[in-house]
N, C-alpha and C positions, 0 to 999 in steps of 0.2 A: 544532080553537079554532085559530089559527093562533101561532107562538112565533117569539123571536126566540132564533137559535144565536147560540154562540161562539164563535168558532172560532181556531184560530192558524194562520198559516204560514212559509214560512221561501222566501226568494232567492235564497244561498247567489251573492253577487256574483263572478263572478269574468271579470278582462280583463274589464267591458263588458258584459260577462251574466250571465242568470239560469235559473235552471234551474226549465223552467214543461214542466207535463203539457197536452195539448191532450185540448182537448173540443169533441163540436159536441152542438148546441144544433138538434136537430132543428124543435123551429115556426117559428126564426125562420130556416131551414135558416144556422146561422154557424158560422163553429170561431170556437175561439176558444182562449186563453190563462189558464191562470192555478197560481204557485206554489205545491209542492206543503203539503199543512197537513191539514185534518183540526178536527172535533168534540172541544173538550174537556169533559173528561167530569167527573163530581160528583168534588170535594176534590183535581183535578187542576191545577197549576202549567200555564199557557198553555205557558211552554216544555219546560216535560215532556210536554204532547203533539208537541210539534213533533216531541222524540226519539222518542214512540215513530209517529207516522207514517210518518214518514221510514226507519222498519225497520220496518213494516207495508210500506211503499208498495212502496219495491223496498230493500230488507235494508241502509239503511246506516245506518251510525253519525256522528251528526254531536258538533260541540265549535264553542264559546265565540260560543255563541249571543248576539248585540247587538239589545237589541230597540228598534227605531224610529217604532216609534207603529200608534196603530189607527185606523183604517175604521171606517161602518157604510157598510154595503152592501146595498140595496135592492134587488130586481127580479125578473125572472121568469125559468125557466128552465125549458124545455117545457114552457110552460105555465102554471107553478107560482109562482103567486108564495112569497118569500121575504123574508129579514131576518135578516141577521148580524153581530155587530157583532167588528169582526177585529183580530188583535194579529197588528201586522205583524213579523216579527225578518227577520237577518239571522244569520249562519252562516261552516263550517268541515267541510266532508265528511269522518270518520276519513283515509276512501280515493283516494287521490288519483289512482285511474287513473279516478275519475267523472269528476270536470275536465276528463280527457280522451275522452271519450265523446258522439259524438257522437246517437247512441240509447239509452239506456238504456229498458233495461223494468221496466212495475211495474204488481200489480195492486192497483185497487181492491176492497178487500171494501165486498160485497152490494148492488156492481154486475155482479160474477157477469162481468169479461171485461178485456182487461189492458189497461197502458193503456202512453202514449209522452209521455216523458218526452226531452226534450228541451231546448239552450241556447240564446237566444234575448241578439241583438244584443237592448240597448235603443231606439236607432235602428227598430229593426223597430216597436214598436209603437207607438201611434197614430193620427188621421183618414188612413181612404185607404188604410192598410194592416191589421198581424194587432192584433186586442184584446184588450187583455190586463185579464182581472178578478182582485181587486177591483174599481171603482169608484174613482177617485180612488190606486191604487197605484204607473201613472206617475209621478207630480207626485210624490208621497211619496221617491217612490226617488229619482227626477231632483232637488231636493231634497237629498238625499245625497252624488250625483256630482262 
């Protein structure tokens, strides 16, 4: 039976850019971008999820998390329907050198392949340009810009 998955993500806004992972949906033939984060485990606060996921994915410590809002994301990925409640944060990376790296190597446990993590400007997202997921995130970020 399908379930709703609670997740937490963090954008790490810096000089008009956000930190995103590049993904590909082979069914749609679509390259897309999504901030780092993941599933909230039972008994875990969503802010703790961001800290844990960033350590797991790119080995980075985070600080000064600020809650931006929640999104509901109903989607299809690789032909499989999904439904998420997304807790959205902004924050700071403890290692300042990460802000200067154009590509950060990451790893997604369970997917068993490397992740390409990059900084992209907000104006690089939208109709006719790069796709940012979850739906509604770009509008949420522009409201704070």
